[in-house]
N, C-alpha and C positions, 0 to 999 in steps of 0.2 A: 150208515148213511147220514150225512150231515144235514142239519136243518137249514133249508134255503129260504123258506117262507115261514117266519116264526108265528104268524097269526096272532090271536089274542094272547096277551101276557098271562101267565098262570097266577093264581091267587097265592099270596104270601101270608104266612102266620109268623109274627114276631113274638118270641117268648123271652121277655126281658123285664126284670123287676126294677131296673133303674129308670126313674121317670124321665130324666133328661135324654138318655140314650134312646129309650123306647119312643119318645115323642119325636125325636130327630129322625129315626128310622122310618116311623110311620108316615110322617109328612113327606120325607124325601122319596120313599118308594111310591107313594101315591102320586106325587108330582111327576114321576117318570112312567106312569101308566099302569102300575101294578095294583090290582085290588088287594087291599091290605087289612089285616086284623091284628090287634095287639093284645096279647095275654100277659099278665104279670106274674102268674103262678104256673107251676107244672101241671097241677090238677086241672086248671081251666084249659090249658093247652091240650091235654089228652082228650078232654071232652070235645073240644073244637075239632081236633084232627079226626076223631071218630065220626063226628056228625057231618063234616064238610069236605074232608079229604083235600086239603090245599095242595097246590103243586110244589110249593117251596116252604120249608120251615127254617127260620133263622133262630137258633137256640143258644141262649146264654147258659153257661154251666152253673153259675152261682145263683140258684133259685132259692126262695125262702122255704119251700115246702118239700121239694123233691131233689134228689141228686141228679144233676144234669146229665151225667154219663149214663145213668140207669134209664133216664127218660129217653135219651138218644137211642139206646138199645131197644126200648119198647116201641118207639115210633118206627124204627127201621124194621123190626121183626114183623110188625103188623102192616106196614106200608112200604114195601120194597121199591115202589115207583116214585116216592117223594124225593125231591132234591133237598137234602139235609145239610145245612151249613152251620157249624158251631162258631159262635162269636164269644170270645172270652178274654179275660186278662191273663189266663194261665199260659205262659210262653215257654216253659221248659219242654225239651224234646219228648220226654216221657209222657207229658200231658197231651202233646200233639198226637203221639202214637196211640194212646189210650182212646182219645176222641175219634180218630179215624177208624180204629179197630171196633169201636162201638157202633159204627155204621155211618159216620159222617162222610159226605162227599167232598167237603172242603172245611178248612179251619182258618179263621182269621183272628189275629190277636189284637185286642184293644190297646191303644186307640188306633182306629183305622178310618180312612176317609170313605164317604158315601160313594165317591167316584170309583174307588177300587172295588168296593162291594158290587156295584152295578156292573163293572167290567167282568168280575168273576161270574156273576149270574149269567151275563150274556154268553160268556165262554161255555158254561155248562149247557145252556139251552141250545146253543148252536150244535152241540154234539149229540143232542137227543134226536132220535129219528122222527121223521114226519110220516104220516100215513100214505101208503101207496096202494094201488089196486093189485099190483103183482107182489106176491109174497116171495121172500128169499129164505130158503132153508138150508142150513149146513148140517150134514149128517156125518158123524164120526163114530162108527160102531154103534154102541148103545146110546150114544149122546146125540140129541137133536137140538139144534139152536135155530129158533124161528126169529129172524131179525125184524120182520115187520111187526109182530106182536110182542117182541121182547120177552119171549117165553123160552124156557129150557126144559127138556125132558130127559130122563134116564130110563130107557125101556118103557116109555109111555108114562112114567111117573113125574109129576111136576118137580122141578128143582128150583127153589126160590132163591134167587141171587139178588144182592144189592145192585143198584144201578151201575156202579163202577166195576163190580165183579163181572156183570154181564158184558159191559163194554170191553173189558180186558179180555174176557174169553172170546168174544166175537173178533177182536183184533188179531188174536193169535190163530183162531180157527180159519180166518180168511186166507192164511198162508200155512197150512198144516205141513209140518216137516221142515219149515224154513226158519232160520234164525231171525229174530226180531230184536233190534237193539233197544236199550232202555230209553234212548232219546226218541225213537219212533213211537214207542208205547206211551211215553209221557205226552208227546205232541198229539197223538191220536185220541187217547182216552181222557186226558186232562186238557191241556192247552199248550200251544207252542210258546205262549208268554207266561206259562206257570212259573211262579217264583217261590212257591212254598217248598216244604221239605220233600226231596225225592224219595224219602223213606216211605211215603204214602204208597208208592208202587210196590215195595216189598211187602208192606202190611196187607194190601189188597190181594197180592198174589198168594200170600200164605193163606188168607181166608178162602180164596177160590180153591186152592188145593184141598183145604179141609172139607169144603162143600162137596167136591167131587169124591173124596175119600169116604165121607159119611154116606153119600148116596149109594156108593158101591156096596158098603156094608149093609145099609138098611134094606136094599133091594136084592142083595145076594148076587151082585154082578161080578163075574170074574175079572181079574185085572186085565186080561187080554182084550176085553171087550170095550174098554174105555181108553180115551187118549190120555197121555201123561205129559205133564209140564216139566221140561228139563231146564235147569239153570245153567246158563253159559257164563261162567265167571269172567268178569271184566268186559262183558258185552251186553247180554240181555237174556232172553228166554226163547224156548222153542216148544211148540205143541206137537208132540209126536203122535201120529195116528195110532189107533189100536193095533197091537201086533198081530191080532187074529184077522185084521182086515186091511193090511197095508195096501195103499193104492186105491182103496174103494171110496175115499172121501169124495163127496159130490155136492154140487149146488143144484137146487131145484128152482 
């Protein structure tokens, strides 16, 4: 469900050791209504995230005390709900892939304009669900997807997904057994105006597959009881319902 009434803007944590960039981001975001905090080290950022749980973290990778990629992994592991955006001068494709695979929802290469950053944040926030009184639940065999609470379960056990992993799974589960094109997924899960690398879809899909596979092993779930993600070369992906319960997918 798209966000139609954004309400108060989420708090932003800027993790940036460059005083010029940090100051510019701090003032710019505050000027557009975002409650903003600026940390110059990874250690200070970890403390702030633990204590305040900001809605958005803007993370530079070149920090003086901690490796930025390791910090991204830690933030994502402990805070799957946070919108995590990497801001860095590292522009090689492998750096982008590593950053996204570490848990980032987005990746902007310096120099970038504040206007572009604000547009990216608006796009991400539009696609985050708003609270509703009626819950919507998708059930596919042993897998339960609660769209209202953004929670996932495998046989009643929590499955912790990153925000984009959850969005991607929900987009596929909305049409079980149907082919969904790459363009549709990029538009629905990211943004119709996304102009970053489309490799982010493949990285997120691979991570989602690993999560489902690991959950099956951890909880001894037979393959027949979980849906499977099928790659359709040259087109997109399809979420096939569990073979043991074909046709039993339902909405509640």
